C-alpha positions as CSV (number, residue, x, y, z in Angstrom):
1,M,7.8,90.4,44.5
2,F,9.0,93.1,42.2
3,A,7.5,95.8,44.5
4,I,9.4,94.3,47.5
5,K,12.6,94.1,45.6
6,K,12.2,97.7,44.3
7,S,11.5,98.9,47.9
8,F,14.6,97.2,49.1
9,I,16.7,98.8,46.4
10,I,15.3,102.3,47.3
11,L,16.0,101.8,51.0
12,Y,19.5,100.6,50.2
13,L,20.3,103.6,48.1
14,L,18.9,105.9,50.7
15,S,21.1,104.4,53.4
16,L,24.1,104.6,51.1
17,C,23.4,108.3,50.4
18,K,23.1,108.9,54.1
19,R,26.5,107.4,54.7
20,I,28.2,109.4,51.9
21,F,26.5,112.7,52.3
22,G,25.1,112.5,55.9
23,T,21.9,113.9,57.3
24,K,20.8,117.5,56.8
25,S,22.1,118.4,60.3
26,Q,25.4,116.6,59.6
27,N,25.8,118.5,56.3
28,E,25.2,121.8,58.0
29,L,27.9,121.0,60.5
30,F,30.2,119.8,57.8
31,L,29.7,123.0,55.7
32,S,30.1,125.3,58.7
33,T,33.5,123.8,59.4
34,L,34.9,124.4,56.0
35,N,34.9,128.2,56.1
36,G,37.1,129.1,53.2
37,K,40.0,126.8,52.4
38,I,42.4,127.8,49.6
39,I,41.6,131.2,48.2
40,G,43.0,132.6,45.0
41,G,44.3,129.2,43.8
42,H,44.1,127.1,40.7
43,P,43.2,123.4,40.3
44,V,46.0,120.7,40.5
45,R,46.0,116.9,40.4
46,I,46.6,115.0,43.6
47,E,49.6,113.4,41.9
48,S,51.3,116.8,42.2
49,F,50.9,116.8,46.0
50,P,50.5,113.1,46.9
51,F,51.4,113.6,50.6
52,S,48.2,115.6,51.1
53,V,45.2,113.8,52.8
54,L,41.7,114.7,54.0
55,F,40.8,114.1,57.6
56,F,37.1,113.7,58.4
57,N,36.3,114.0,62.1
58,D,32.7,113.6,63.1
59,G,31.4,116.0,60.5
60,S,34.3,118.4,60.4
61,V,37.1,118.5,57.8
62,C,40.8,119.0,58.2
63,S,43.9,118.2,56.1
64,G,47.0,116.3,56.9
65,V,50.5,115.2,55.7
66,I,51.8,111.7,55.1
67,L,54.9,111.1,57.1
68,N,55.3,107.4,56.5
69,S,53.2,104.3,55.8
70,L,51.4,104.5,59.2
71,S,51.8,108.1,60.4
72,L,50.1,111.4,59.5
73,L,50.8,114.9,60.6
74,T,47.9,117.4,61.3
75,A,46.8,120.2,63.6
76,A,45.9,119.7,67.2
77,H,42.8,121.9,67.0
78,C,41.3,119.5,64.5
79,F,40.5,117.3,67.5
80,Q,38.5,119.9,69.4
81,V,35.3,118.7,67.9
82,N,35.9,115.0,68.7
83,K,38.5,112.6,70.1
84,N,36.5,109.4,69.4
85,K,38.6,107.5,66.9
86,E,35.5,105.5,65.7
87,K,34.2,108.8,64.2
88,M,37.3,109.6,62.2
89,E,38.3,108.7,58.7
90,I,41.3,109.5,56.5
91,A,40.8,109.8,52.7
92,I,44.1,109.4,50.8
93,G,44.5,109.9,47.1
94,S,41.6,112.4,46.9
95,R,41.4,115.1,44.2
96,Y,37.9,116.1,45.4
97,V,36.4,116.4,48.9
98,H,34.1,113.4,48.1
99,D,36.2,111.3,45.8
100,Y,35.1,107.8,45.0
101,D,38.6,107.0,43.9
102,A,40.1,107.8,47.3
103,E,41.3,105.1,49.7
104,I,39.7,105.3,53.2
105,F,41.7,104.5,56.3
106,E,40.7,104.0,59.9
107,V,42.5,105.6,62.8
108,L,44.3,103.4,65.3
109,S,45.5,106.2,67.7
110,I,46.2,109.9,67.9
111,V,48.8,112.0,69.8
112,I,48.0,115.6,70.5
113,H,50.9,117.8,71.6
114,E,51.0,118.0,75.3
115,D,51.6,121.7,75.3
116,Y,48.8,122.6,72.8
117,S,47.4,126.1,73.6
118,K,49.0,126.2,77.1
119,I,51.3,129.2,76.5
120,M,48.8,130.9,74.3
121,P,46.0,129.9,71.9
122,F,47.2,127.6,69.1
123,A,50.7,127.3,70.5
124,S,52.0,123.7,69.7
125,D,49.1,123.3,67.3
126,I,50.3,119.9,66.1
127,A,49.3,116.3,66.3
128,L,49.9,112.9,64.9
129,I,47.5,110.3,63.5
130,F,48.4,106.6,63.4
131,L,46.6,104.3,61.0
132,K,45.2,100.8,61.4
133,E,46.5,99.7,58.0
134,S,49.7,100.8,56.2
135,I,49.6,103.0,53.1
136,K,50.6,101.3,49.9
137,F,52.5,104.1,48.1
138,D,51.8,104.9,44.5
139,E,51.6,108.1,42.4
140,K,48.6,109.4,44.5
141,K,50.0,108.5,47.9
142,Q,53.6,109.4,48.9
143,R,55.5,110.5,52.0
144,A,56.2,114.2,52.4
145,V,59.8,115.5,52.9
146,L,60.1,117.7,56.0
147,V,62.5,120.6,55.9
148,S,65.6,120.1,58.1
149,N,66.5,123.7,58.7
150,E,65.2,127.2,58.7
151,D,67.2,128.6,55.8
152,W,63.9,129.4,54.0
153,M,63.4,132.2,56.6
154,K,65.6,134.8,54.9
155,C,63.5,137.9,55.7
156,D,64.1,138.5,59.4
157,N,66.0,141.7,58.9
158,D,65.2,144.9,57.1
159,E,67.6,144.3,54.2
160,D,66.3,140.8,53.6
161,W,62.7,141.9,54.0
162,K,63.1,144.3,51.0
163,K,64.4,141.4,48.9
164,C,61.7,138.9,49.9
165,K,58.7,141.2,50.1
166,D,57.6,140.4,46.5
167,Q,58.6,136.8,46.5
168,D,55.7,134.3,46.7
169,N,57.8,131.2,47.1
170,V,55.7,129.2,49.5
171,V,53.1,126.8,48.1
172,A,49.9,125.9,49.9
173,V,47.3,123.4,48.7
174,G,43.8,122.5,49.9
175,W,40.4,121.3,48.9
176,G,38.1,124.1,48.7
177,W,36.1,127.2,48.7
178,T,37.1,130.1,46.6
179,K,36.3,132.8,49.1
180,Y,35.5,133.0,52.9
181,G,32.0,131.8,53.5
182,G,31.4,131.2,49.8
183,S,30.4,128.1,47.9
184,L,32.3,124.9,47.8
185,S,34.6,124.7,44.8
186,E,33.9,121.9,42.2
187,L,37.4,122.2,41.0
188,G,38.9,119.9,43.7
189,L,42.4,120.3,45.1
190,L,43.7,123.9,44.7
191,Q,47.1,125.3,44.8
192,T,48.2,128.9,45.7
193,T,51.4,130.7,46.5
194,L,52.2,132.8,49.6
195,R,55.2,134.7,51.0
196,Y,56.9,134.7,54.3
197,V,56.3,137.6,56.6
198,P,59.0,138.3,59.3
199,R,58.0,137.6,62.9
200,Q,58.2,141.2,64.0
201,E,56.1,142.4,61.0
202,C,53.5,139.8,61.6
203,E,53.2,140.5,65.3
204,K,52.8,144.2,64.5
205,L,50.0,143.5,62.0
206,H,48.1,141.3,64.4
207,G,48.9,143.4,67.5
208,M,50.0,140.3,69.5
209,R,53.1,138.1,70.1
210,L,53.5,134.8,68.3
211,A,54.7,131.6,70.0
212,E,58.1,130.4,69.1
213,D,56.8,127.6,66.9
214,M,54.6,130.0,64.8
215,F,55.4,131.8,61.5
216,C,53.3,133.9,59.1
217,L,52.5,133.7,55.4
218,Y,50.6,136.3,53.3
219,G,49.0,136.5,49.9
220,D,48.3,140.2,49.4
221,A,44.7,139.7,50.6
222,A,44.0,137.8,47.4
223,R,45.5,134.3,48.2
224,D,45.3,132.4,51.5
225,T,44.5,129.2,53.4
226,C,41.7,129.0,55.9
227,R,40.2,126.9,58.6
228,G,39.2,124.0,56.4
229,D,42.8,123.5,55.4
230,S,44.0,123.1,59.0
231,G,46.7,120.5,59.4
232,G,47.7,120.6,55.7
233,G,51.3,121.2,54.7
234,V,52.9,124.3,53.1
235,L,56.0,123.9,51.0
236,W,59.2,125.6,50.1
237,N,61.4,124.1,47.4
238,G,59.3,120.9,47.6
239,S,59.8,120.4,51.4
240,V,57.1,120.8,54.0
241,I,58.0,123.7,56.3
242,G,54.8,124.0,58.3
243,I,51.2,123.1,58.7
244,V,48.1,125.3,58.5
245,S,47.1,126.5,62.0
246,H,44.9,129.7,62.2
247,G,44.2,133.2,61.1
248,N,42.0,136.3,61.4
249,G,39.5,135.4,58.7
250,C,40.6,134.5,55.1
251,A,42.6,136.7,52.8
252,K,42.1,139.9,54.9
253,K,44.2,142.9,54.1
254,D,47.3,143.1,56.3
255,K,46.3,139.9,58.2
256,P,48.8,137.1,57.4
257,S,47.7,133.6,58.4
258,V,49.7,131.7,61.0
259,Y,51.4,128.3,60.6
260,I,53.2,125.9,62.8
261,S,56.9,125.1,62.1
262,V,57.6,121.4,61.6
263,Y,61.3,122.0,62.0
264,Y,60.7,123.5,65.5
265,H,58.8,120.3,66.4
266,R,61.0,117.8,64.6
267,Q,62.3,116.1,67.8
268,W,58.7,115.8,69.1
269,I,57.6,114.2,65.9
270,E,60.5,111.8,65.8
271,R,59.9,110.8,69.5
272,Q,56.2,110.1,69.0
273,I,56.8,107.9,66.0
274,K,59.5,106.0,67.8
275,N,57.1,105.5,70.8
276,F,54.4,104.3,68.4
277,T,56.7,101.9,66.6
278,K,57.9,100.4,70.0
279,N,54.3,99.9,71.2
280,Y,53.1,98.6,67.9
281,C,55.8,96.0,67.8
282,K,54.6,94.6,71.1
283,L,51.4,93.5,69.4
284,K,53.3,91.6,66.7
285,S,56.6,89.8,66.4
286,L,59.3,92.0,64.9
287,D,59.8,89.7,62.0
288,S,56.2,89.7,60.9
289,Y,55.9,93.4,61.5
290,N,58.9,94.1,59.3
291,Q,57.6,91.9,56.5
292,E,54.1,93.5,56.6
293,H,54.9,97.2,57.0
294,K,58.6,97.4,56.1
295,L,59.9,99.1,59.2
296,E,62.2,101.3,57.2
297,K,59.2,103.2,55.9
298,L,58.6,104.5,59.5
299,T,61.5,106.9,59.2
300,I,60.8,110.5,58.3
301,W,62.3,112.0,55.2
302,M,64.1,115.2,56.0
303,L,66.3,117.3,53.8
């Protein structure tokens, strides 16, 4: 009897470990998708950036931004590996990649920008995730504030560029590796600072044109975001100005990483949330919906 009970416990633990850490092949896929994350950063608590979430998609990892109690913002290319919602999970309140204190949410629906990569690769690299259950906000889970103008772009002429060249005033956060292709950091969520690079300068450095919704940030080849941070927010004065999109490696000399402007896509974001709210309300009476999810939470905070 004891032997049977012991065998059952061992099998249960093995199945539990498989769910948490995956099989060997799943782990190899998971690790291959991280590729860098925040470089040159320092550890921070999730309470400092409570709008940041982890997006697990069939073995791959991205980040995201909380817009309201049911909606998240992320990058469109995070869905290239999989579009089956049953294989997606959102971890909110995580300080570490695998954090037992995180709250796990299931995905109800996704909306990928209809113009993603049509004009050029990574153009309109933006998407929305809608959750099955609403987020109960606390110190580890809060809505982001989206920027409502482009005043932060003050370096688009030669005179301004001289003033801004040494100003690292954009904050980026992510869960991650400390160098491209290196080992996974045990320090959890990391923060670093970057500076805005004018469009013409960035296009010159990359030898290509940027789409209208793209902008560049640089950290002197010492600080950067990377593929594992895709979909995560970057901030200026506490407001999210863009999400991580793509780059030529991580922290390469004279190779700024590229981000997608949330201000450029503000009307698209608002329209998709409005459509979701309208369709969601068809499934429930408006009164019960308001009581359960507090409809006012579905507005986006913009300054």
